[in-house]
C-alpha positions in Angstrom: 28.9 92.2 33.3 28.7 96.0 33.9 29.4 97.0 37.5 28.8 100.4 39.1 32.0 100.7 41.2 30.9 101.7 44.8 34.4 101.6 46.3 38.0 101.1 45.1 41.1 100.6 47.2 44.5 102.0 46.4 47.4 99.6 46.4 51.1 100.0 46.4 51.1 98.7 42.9 49.1 101.7 41.8 51.8 103.9 43.3 54.6 101.9 41.5 52.8 102.6 38.2 51.5 106.2 38.6 54.0 107.8 40.9 57.3 105.9 40.8 57.1 104.5 37.2 58.8 101.2 38.3 56.0 99.0 36.9 54.8 99.1 33.3 51.3 98.7 32.0 50.3 97.0 28.7 49.1 100.2 27.1 48.3 103.9 27.9 46.0 105.5 28.6 44.7 102.9 31.0 42.4 103.1 34.0 44.2 101.9 37.1 42.7 100.2 40.2 42.4 96.5 41.0 40.6 96.6 44.3 36.9 97.1 43.6 33.4 96.3 44.8 30.1 97.4 43.5 26.6 96.7 42.1 25.7 94.9 38.9 23.9 97.3 36.5 23.8 95.3 33.3 24.6 91.8 32.0 25.4 90.4 28.6 23.2 87.9 26.8 25.2 84.9 27.8 25.6 85.7 31.5 23.9 83.2 33.7 25.2 83.7 37.2 24.6 87.4 37.8 21.6 89.7 37.9 21.1 93.4 37.9 21.3 94.6 41.5 23.7 92.0 42.8 26.4 93.2 45.2 29.8 91.9 44.1 33.5 91.9 44.7 35.6 92.3 41.6 38.5 89.9 41.3 41.6 91.9 40.2 42.6 89.3 37.6 41.0 86.5 35.6 42.5 83.8 33.4 41.9 82.9 29.8 39.8 79.9 30.9 41.3 77.7 28.1 45.0 76.9 29.0 46.0 73.8 31.0 46.4 75.9 34.2 42.9 77.4 33.9 41.4 74.0 33.1 42.9 72.7 36.4 41.1 75.5 38.3 44.1 77.6 38.8 43.1 80.7 36.9 45.1 82.9 39.2 48.2 81.3 37.7 47.1 81.7 34.0 50.1 82.7 31.9 48.0 85.1 29.9 45.7 86.7 32.5 43.7 89.9 32.3 44.7 92.1 35.2 42.8 95.2 36.2 44.9 98.3 35.9 47.7 96.4 34.1 46.2 95.1 30.8 42.5 95.7 31.4 40.8 98.9 32.5 40.5 99.0 36.2 38.2 100.2 39.1 39.1 103.9 39.4 36.0 104.7 37.5 32.2 104.9 37.9 31.7 101.7 35.9 33.8 98.7 35.0 33.1 95.8 32.5 34.3 92.4 33.5 33.6 88.7 32.7 31.1 87.2 35.2 33.8 84.7 36.3 35.6 87.7 37.7 32.9 88.5 40.3 32.2 87.0 43.7 29.0 87.6 45.6 29.2 90.2 48.4 27.2 89.4 51.6 24.8 92.1 52.6 26.5 92.8 55.9 29.8 93.8 54.5 30.3 97.5 53.5 31.7 98.4 50.1 34.9 100.1 51.3 35.9 96.9 53.3 34.8 94.7 50.4 37.0 96.6 48.0 40.2 96.1 50.0 39.3 92.4 50.6 39.9 91.9 46.8 43.7 92.4 47.3 45.1 93.7 50.5 43.2 91.1 52.6 42.9 88.1 50.3 46.5 88.3 49.0 47.7 88.1 52.6 45.3 85.2 53.3 46.7 83.3 50.3 50.3 84.0 51.4 49.9 83.0 55.1 47.4 80.2 54.8 47.8 78.6 51.3 51.5 79.2 50.5 53.0 79.6 53.9 50.8 76.8 55.4 51.2 78.4 58.8 50.5 75.9 61.6 49.4 76.9 65.1 52.3 77.5 67.5 54.8 78.4 64.7 57.0 81.6 64.9 56.4 84.1 62.2 58.2 87.3 60.9 56.3 89.8 58.8 58.5 92.1 56.7 56.6 95.1 55.5 53.4 95.8 57.5 51.6 98.3 55.3 48.3 97.4 53.6 48.9 93.8 52.7 51.5 93.0 55.4 49.2 94.4 58.1 46.7 91.7 57.1 49.5 89.2 57.1 49.8 90.0 60.8 46.1 89.6 61.4 46.0 86.2 59.6 49.0 84.9 61.5 47.3 85.8 64.7 44.0 84.2 63.5 45.9 81.0 62.6 47.4 80.7 66.1 51.0 81.7 65.5 53.2 81.2 68.6 55.1 84.4 68.1 54.7 87.2 65.6 57.5 89.6 64.8 56.6 92.7 62.7 59.3 94.5 60.7 58.9 97.9 59.1 60.6 101.3 59.0 57.5 103.5 59.8 56.8 103.8 63.5 53.1 104.3 63.0 52.8 101.2 60.8 54.6 99.2 63.5 52.3 100.5 66.2 49.3 99.3 64.1 50.9 95.9 63.6 51.3 95.6 67.3 47.6 96.5 67.8 46.7 93.9 65.1 48.5 91.1 67.1 52.3 91.3 66.6 54.1 90.2 69.8 57.3 92.1 68.9 58.1 95.0 66.5 61.4 95.8 64.8 62.3 99.1 63.1 64.7 98.0 60.3 66.0 101.6 60.1 67.3 101.3 63.7 68.7 97.7 63.9 69.5 94.7 61.9 66.1 92.9 61.5 67.4 89.4 61.1 69.7 89.6 64.1 66.9 91.1 66.2 64.6 88.3 65.2 67.2 85.6 66.1 67.6 87.2 69.5 63.8 87.3 70.0 63.5 83.6 69.2 66.3 82.4 71.5 68.8 82.3 68.6 66.7 79.8 66.6 64.9 81.9 64.1 61.3 81.8 62.8 59.5 79.0 61.1 57.9 81.3 58.5 58.9 84.7 57.2 56.6 86.6 54.8 58.0 89.5 52.7 55.5 92.1 51.6 58.0 94.8 50.4 59.5 93.5 47.1 63.1 94.5 47.8 66.3 92.5 47.6 67.5 93.5 51.1 64.2 92.5 52.8 64.1 89.1 51.1 67.7 88.6 52.2 66.8 89.6 55.8 63.8 87.2 55.7 66.1 84.3 54.7 68.5 85.2 57.4 65.8 85.2 60.0 64.8 81.6 59.5 65.4 78.6 61.7 66.7 75.4 60.0 64.0 74.0 57.9 62.2 77.3 57.7 60.5 78.9 54.8 60.1 82.4 53.2 57.1 83.5 51.2 57.7 86.5 49.0 54.6 88.6 48.1 56.3 91.9 47.3 57.0 92.5 43.6 59.6 94.5 41.7 62.5 94.4 39.3 65.3 93.6 41.8 67.1 90.2 41.7 67.4 88.2 44.9 70.1 85.8 46.0 69.9 82.6 48.1 72.6 82.0 50.7 75.5 79.8 49.5 74.1 76.4 48.5 75.8 74.5 51.3 73.8 76.7 53.7 70.6 76.8 51.7 70.5 73.1 51.0 72.1 72.1 54.3 69.4 74.0 56.2 66.6 72.8 54.0 65.3 76.3 53.6 62.4 77.1 51.2 61.9 80.2 49.2 58.6 80.6 47.3 56.5 83.3 45.7 52.9 84.0 46.4 50.9 85.7 43.6 47.6 87.3 44.5 44.9 84.8 45.3 42.1 82.7 43.7 38.3 83.2 43.9 38.2 80.4 46.5 40.5 82.5 48.8 38.3 85.5 48.3 35.2 83.5 49.2 36.8 82.2 52.3 37.8 85.7 53.5 34.3 87.0 52.9 33.0 84.1 55.0 35.4 85.0 57.8 34.3 88.6 57.8 30.7 87.7 57.6 31.0 85.3 60.5 32.7 88.0 62.7 36.0 86.0 62.9 37.8 88.7 60.9 37.4 92.3 61.8 38.4 94.8 59.1 36.9 97.9 60.7 40.4 99.5 61.3 41.8 98.5 57.9 40.4 101.4 55.9 42.4 104.4 57.0 40.7 107.1 54.9 37.8 107.4 52.3 38.0 110.0 49.6 36.1 110.9 46.5 37.6 109.7 43.2 38.5 113.2 42.1 41.0 113.4 45.0 42.8 110.2 43.9 46.1 112.0 43.0 46.3 113.3 46.6 45.6 109.8 47.9 48.4 108.3 45.7 50.9 110.9 46.9 50.0 110.2 50.6 50.7 106.5 50.1 53.9 107.1 48.2 55.3 109.4 50.9 54.9 106.8 53.6 55.0 109.5 56.3 52.0 108.4 58.3 50.5 105.1 59.3 48.1 104.7 56.3 47.0 101.1 55.7 44.5 101.5 52.9 42.9 104.5 51.3 39.6 103.9 49.5 38.1 106.1 46.8 34.3 106.4 46.1 33.5 107.0 42.5 30.0 108.1 43.4 30.8 110.1 46.5 
């Protein structure tokens, strides 16, 4: 399916690749961008589910469709996936060609800029909080890293009925936005020990669920230290650093859980679109800035500097 990209969101992953050089791509040159939405302009001869003119969200990755994992319906965990901007040309372009299974219908009432960020910043957070974290109403939650994806982690924790939400970051503007999104307490990790502060805020007990959206060793360690006995950590942030568990007598004795959360599946994306379409999920404040595609280098630098309170910048290939 050939899609005219109407909007594409910029993720921290794009910054890791283009600015920092800490993540590698399969080949160069390659078109980056894995958050996209647009309109179908052409379909192949064997396409059956899409028509020209369809409004669609573009999944950032799709499986081979043939391995045991894909056959079980878990294409998001395929060992040989095609990932936009990593081993398949991405959405920072006027057009993108993808398999029809990589598309999800976009309801008419959802604007393209919001639809674009739903395909990662929002749905990744949903998968982490709801599917992996299995947050239950009344549980205490800590969110480490409240930028684009973590901000939506706060929103979903609130939506799921968390009893207390503690937001942790190092940027005052980001923390302020997290508070506006529903965080009950905010912690600046540059000013105090986050785990100690979280323990004090929870009466010395700790949180039931900690979500790490940074991808750094020290934040995973802090997340583990912030748990109550029997608590769990979900790690969404990626990188090359190794993490360590506490000594086994503490880790096992406390029945702690440490798990990863990779992206999301099309079912998650569909559920998020339903929440937005029904009015239960408001993303009107999630797009910080909209720029034309020819200013993408400026946008990448803004995100890399982390000097403001930017959540997501969206580029418009046609505007």
